[in-house]
C-alpha positions as CSV (number, residue, x, y, z in Angstrom):
1,M,6.3,3.9,14.3
2,N,8.2,7.1,13.3
3,K,6.5,9.9,11.5
4,I,8.3,11.4,8.5
5,L,7.2,14.6,6.8
6,I,7.4,14.2,3.0
7,D,8.6,17.3,1.2
8,T,7.2,18.4,-2.2
9,N,10.2,17.2,-4.2
10,I,9.7,13.6,-2.9
11,L,6.1,13.7,-4.1
12,V,7.0,15.1,-7.5
13,Y,10.0,12.9,-8.1
14,G,7.8,9.9,-7.0
15,I,5.7,10.3,-10.2
16,D,8.6,11.2,-12.6
17,E,10.0,8.0,-13.9
18,D,12.6,9.9,-15.8
19,S,14.0,11.6,-12.7
20,T,17.3,10.3,-11.2
21,F,15.4,10.7,-7.8
22,F,12.4,8.5,-8.9
23,R,13.6,5.2,-7.4
24,R,14.6,6.7,-4.1
25,S,11.4,8.6,-3.9
26,R,9.3,5.5,-4.6
27,K,11.2,3.5,-2.1
28,L,10.3,6.0,0.6
29,L,6.7,6.5,-0.5
30,D,6.1,2.7,-0.9
31,Q,7.6,1.7,2.5
32,E,5.4,0.7,5.4
33,N,7.8,1.0,8.4
34,D,7.1,4.7,9.0
35,Q,4.0,6.9,9.1
36,L,4.3,9.3,6.2
37,V,2.9,12.8,6.6
38,T,2.7,15.8,4.3
39,T,1.3,19.2,4.7
40,S,-1.6,20.7,2.7
41,K,1.0,23.2,1.4
42,N,3.2,20.3,0.0
43,W,0.1,18.9,-1.7
44,V,-0.7,22.3,-3.3
45,E,2.9,22.8,-4.3
46,S,3.0,19.4,-6.0
47,L,-0.1,20.4,-8.0
48,A,1.6,23.7,-8.9
49,V,4.8,22.0,-10.1
50,T,3.0,19.3,-12.1
51,T,0.6,21.8,-13.9
52,K,3.1,24.6,-14.5
53,S,3.9,25.0,-18.2
54,S,7.6,25.2,-17.5
55,G,7.3,22.1,-15.4
56,Y,5.4,18.9,-16.3
57,N,2.5,20.8,-17.9
58,L,-0.1,18.3,-16.9
59,S,-3.8,19.1,-17.1
60,N,-5.4,19.9,-13.7
61,D,-7.5,16.7,-13.9
62,T,-4.4,14.5,-14.7
63,A,-2.3,16.2,-12.0
64,L,-5.0,15.8,-9.4
65,A,-5.5,12.1,-10.2
66,I,-1.8,11.4,-10.0
67,I,-1.1,13.3,-6.8
68,E,-4.2,11.9,-5.1
69,E,-3.0,8.4,-6.0
70,I,0.5,9.0,-4.7
71,I,-0.7,10.4,-1.4
72,Q,-3.0,7.5,-0.5
73,G,-1.7,6.3,2.8
74,I,0.0,9.6,3.5
75,E,-1.6,11.7,6.3
76,I,-2.2,15.3,5.2
77,V,-1.8,17.8,8.1
78,Y,-3.0,21.3,8.1
79,P,-1.9,24.6,9.7
80,T,-3.3,25.3,13.2
81,Q,-3.0,28.1,15.8
82,E,-0.1,26.1,17.3
83,S,1.7,25.8,14.0
84,L,1.4,29.6,13.5
85,A,3.0,30.1,16.9
86,I,5.8,27.7,16.0
87,F,6.2,29.4,12.7
88,L,6.5,32.9,14.3
89,D,9.0,31.5,16.8
90,L,11.1,29.9,14.0
91,M,10.9,33.1,11.9
92,N,12.3,35.1,14.9
93,R,15.1,32.6,15.6
94,Y,16.3,31.7,12.1
95,H,15.3,34.8,10.0
96,P,14.6,33.0,6.7
97,K,14.0,35.1,3.7
98,G,12.2,34.8,0.4
99,L,11.2,31.3,-0.6
100,K,12.8,29.8,2.5
101,V,9.9,31.2,4.5
102,H,7.7,28.5,2.8
103,D,10.0,25.8,4.1
104,F,9.7,27.2,7.6
105,E,5.9,27.1,7.4
106,I,6.1,23.5,6.3
107,I,8.4,22.7,9.2
108,S,6.1,24.5,11.7
109,V,3.0,22.6,10.5
110,G,4.9,19.3,10.9
111,L,6.2,20.2,14.3
112,A,2.7,21.1,15.5
113,H,1.5,17.6,14.5
114,G,4.4,15.9,16.3
115,V,6.6,15.3,13.2
116,H,10.3,16.0,13.8
117,K,11.8,14.2,10.8
118,V,11.7,15.5,7.2
119,A,12.4,13.6,4.0
120,T,13.7,15.9,1.2
121,F,16.3,16.1,-1.5
122,N,16.7,19.8,-0.7
123,T,18.6,19.1,2.5
124,R,20.3,22.6,2.4
125,D,16.9,24.2,2.9
126,F,16.3,22.3,6.2
127,K,19.6,21.3,7.7
128,S,20.1,24.4,9.8
129,V,16.9,23.9,11.7
130,K,17.7,22.2,15.0
131,E,14.1,21.3,15.8
132,I,14.0,18.6,13.1
133,S,16.2,15.9,11.7
134,L,16.5,14.8,8.1
135,A,15.5,11.3,7.0
136,E,17.9,9.5,4.7
137,V,16.4,9.3,1.2
């Protein structure tokens, strides 16, 4: 069974029935052929997006309930000493700046947990990283 790291946008679009990405997100989130993984950072980012007043403006309770429901069956992985070492190595090799640094933290946590494939709609944020491949969404 392949492991696929689920990026924040997949989680968020997976609850937004009005999004043009909803069906593709749900198809991935509802499949059972691959082991889906997300990081604690993605989980927190999903809460930030869904509760932000310029975003979905959900109450904390509603957002937590929705996100907790959508991540059932998805393994949440956490930063480790190994992921920090990978992160520092990636920072030195790729030199990301600004918000892209967050993407490299997410990649490093996934890699430390043996996840080399990422599912995202923001492929430009990840396609230059040779250590991973992008899942078709």
